[in-house]
C-alpha positions, 0 to 999 in steps of 0.5 A: 500500500502506498504511503498515502493510501487511507487505512482500510483500503487495499493496494496490491502491487505488482512491481516490475522485477529484474534481479540484474541490470540488462546485459549483465549476468551474475558472476558464477560461484567459485568452488566452495563458495556459496552461489548467488541467490536464486532470482525470484521471478516476478510475482504473478497476480491471480487471473481476475478477467473472467470474474464478476467483480462487484464494487462499493468500496470499501466493499467488494465481491468477486464471483465466478459466473456459476455464482457459488463461492468455492473458497478457491482463488480470489472468490469471496466477499470483502470489506476494507481489503479483508475477505469476510466470506470465502465459501458459500456453496448452495445445495438444494435437495442434496445437489448443487443447482445447475448454473445457467447464467451469471452477470453484473446488474450494476457496479456493486451487484451480480445476479446468478440463475440456476435450475434444479432438475431432479425434484420432479421426476414426472417432468423432464424440465426443471421446475425450480429456479434458483436466483441469487443476487449478491452485492458488495455491501455484504448482502446475498439473497437466495430465491427459489421459484417453483413452476411445479403444479404441487407443493414441494418441500426442499432441504436447502443447505449453505456451506460457509467458511472464511479465512479472514485473509487480506487480499494481498495475502490471497494474491500472493498465495498465502491466505492461510487455512479456513477458520473454525466457526461458532454459532452466533444468533441466526448464523455463524461467526469467525474470529482471527485476532482482532478481526471478525466476520459474522453471517446472519440469515433471515429466516433463521436456519432450522440447523446450524453446525459450526463444525462444518460451517453448515446452515440448513432449512426445510423450505416449503415451496407452494405450487407456482410460489417463491421463497427467499433466504437473505444472508448478511455478511458483516465485520461486526453484527452492529456495523453494516458495510457502507459504501462511500460513494452511495450517499444521499448526495453523490459527488458526480452528477447523474449525466445521461446520453442519448443519440444515434450510437446505441453503445454510448448511453450504456457505456456512459451510465456504466462508467458513472456507476463504476466511478461512484462505486470506486469512491473512498473517504479520507478517514480523517476528513470524511467529507473528502472523497477520492477515487480508488485506482481500481478493483480488485488489485488497487482499491486504495489511493493512487495519486496520479490516477486519482487526479487524472480521473477527477480531471476527466470527470469535471463535466460531472461537477467539481466536488470529486476534484476538490476532495481529491485535491484536498486529500492529496494536499495532506500527503504533500512533502513538507520541509526544505529538502529536494522533495519539498512539495512533491506528492509521493507516489509509487514507481510504475512500469514503463515498458521494455525500453525505459526504467520505471517512472514516478507516479509521484512526479506525475501527480505533483505536475497534475495537481496545479493543472486540476486546480486551475481547470476545476476553477474554470469549470466552476470550483468555488473561489474560496475552495480554490484559494484554500488549495492554492498554497499546495499548488504553489508548493508543487510549482516550487518543487518543479522549479527546483527539479528542472535541470540546467537544460530546462528538462525534468528527469523521471524518476530522479535527477540523472534519469531519463527525460521522458517525452510525456513528463516534459508535456506534463511539466509544460502544462503545469507551468502554463496552467500554474501561471494561469492559476497564479494570475487568477488569484493575484499571486507572483510568478506568472511571468516566470512560469510562462517564460519557463514554458516558452524555454521548454517549448524551444528546447523540446522542439530542438532536442526531442524530434527524430527525423526519418524518411517517414516524416519524423517522430518525437523521441520516447525519452532523452538520456542525461547524456543527450541520447534519444530513445526512439521507440514510439508508443501511446504515451506520445498522446500526452503531447496533445493534452495541453490544458484549458486556460481562461476564455475557453482557450487551450494552452499551446503545446510542445510541438509546432503545427507541422509536427503536431500533424505528423504526430496525429498521423502516427497515432492514427497509423495501424502500428498504434491504432489496434482497431480497439484503441491506442497501443502503448507501444507500436506494433513494429517496435522492438519489444512489442508485446500485446499484453505488455502493461506499457509495452503494447497493450491498449490503455484506455486512459491514454486512448482517451487522451489521444481522442480528446487531443486529436479532436481539439487539434482538428484531426477528427479522422484519427480521433474518430477511429480511436473513439470508435475502437474504444466504444466497440471494445466497451460493448464487448466488455459489457460497458465496463472498460478495463484499465487495459486489454491486449493490443492485438489487431482488430479483425472482423471475427475477433473480440478484444482480448482481456488482460488477466491482470487488469483492474476492472473497474478502474477509475481512470478507464471509467473516467476515460469512457466519459472523456471520449464521449465528451470529446465530440462536444468540446465543452470549454468553460470559464466559470470565472468569466461567466462563459462557455464555448463549444468546439464540436467535432464537425464529423460527428463520429457518434452521430446525433448526441444529446447529453443532459445532467452535466455541470458547468459553473455549478449549474445543470448543463445540457447540450445536443450535437446534430449529425452535421456536428452543429451544437446547441446548448439546451440548458445552462446557468442563467447569465452564462454567455454561450459561444461556439468555436470553429 
């Protein structure tokens, strides 16, 4: 768990491993000398791609499609990263029902249907259907429906168990044995140290056997009737599981989409539902909500991804952005050392050609950007002013971390100068200056000058000329050597940020090279047909399952779609947008953080990544971001204006969006099939405009 993760959350790391630097082998042991330690292989997370994952953090359920909790693998009901129930096997009339369907019916719940075939020998058809609904807040309802023409008396048994193991231990294969149960009230209880799990049943069972973890009922099922049993799983009988994102006043507006594309309404609704389910409270400041990175592996705070998700959901209101910013401001490093102002975050795999990067650096650069853009979307001035000192500390850290050439190394001084890190730094400088100017703070000219210097240097030092028109380098070493491998991270060069008056900040590339970048991002080497590959298919080391070595990352694809659309490259933007929407349909509307970068064909479906989080906050927010790219909403609540820059090609056809939030008020907009925009609801007095 990263240092900034709130207590009670789980963050299972899978760090890049490698016991030796590239091209160096351990020295063989001499006679009589102990050999070097045997390298430990990278830890492999259990597969979760085929599981049905219900989320209402801090609650979580992981189930197979058959609906039985068998005690194997990750299956179970969790709270705060601890498994409260690992086994819940149902038998009716002495046999397990035959499963026929299992699916998610919401972000936090799943429904399973099975049939009982052996209770009426006079009919070849099943006469009893078993319906199970399981939610992440710890409730399971089992309903038996009879189609028989006579009453039935059916023995029903539930075999229950748990190990009270943490998710991290389960992922590592060290969960421990099942615990001994004791009868407690209308169910069973398990205890391990200070941890406890209680399962209560309604109606109470006729028999409860602690030695085998068995609850038993004799159910009288009338002809054509139904009977239900409800289980409640709790850490403590007096404390129900409560989801942070399911309160009376959720921080995200319930926006809706309607239009020509049938997949957009479902994907948008699912993305919002997933984001609400992934919200967590800062325990010390319960009014502040922030998104967890994703389930099942990273149900805790990941600073860079939390800020990115909050930024992409600004059209749903500024409350999530404010809570995330306040939560991370409290983690910011203090003092006068070189890390003063840095928001801490773990290292992250960067693919086959670069060492891991620092998510802390990315978060530190995102902080002033999110604050500046949130102010333009309608964050109240008082809340923004309270966060301004933390943003200024981020900028001071950036100023101290830049080298003599004006570049920012990542993860530390002397490390590679990554292309996307320079884009983040450039955007932070420009939007930081905008934020300082808005609040009458000093340093505005200094940061704009630094951004201009970085633009000049980047255009001189980071471009690789070749016969195809050239490309931006992936990174530059401290010695000035360019690393040429091209991947989806280059899309961040197009994400320049929103300034006052609805204008976009300038980018690091000039117009000619921006056009070349757009061509590269839209090429078959990068566009898989399902989204943007994190590494081009023709690059050395390409692996369609590589985290950042060839898989499709939904967040990066959304950055590319929005950036390409804003820069006027609608053909490339529309192709990537269509690919993600097609993938979302195959994934039931719930986008994973990544999936395989295999080329799309007429017969194929996107291939899941076995280690991907699904749901994932950044991916869910990215689903909203790509839909809103067709509209191009550019607000300036401070000036009382909002402008639209819709995609003239209207790749989604007619599109109507309602329930958005601009300047603290509801906002609705409609795009017709010609790409023309019409605002249908907005705050009174808000000046409207459309940009060409």
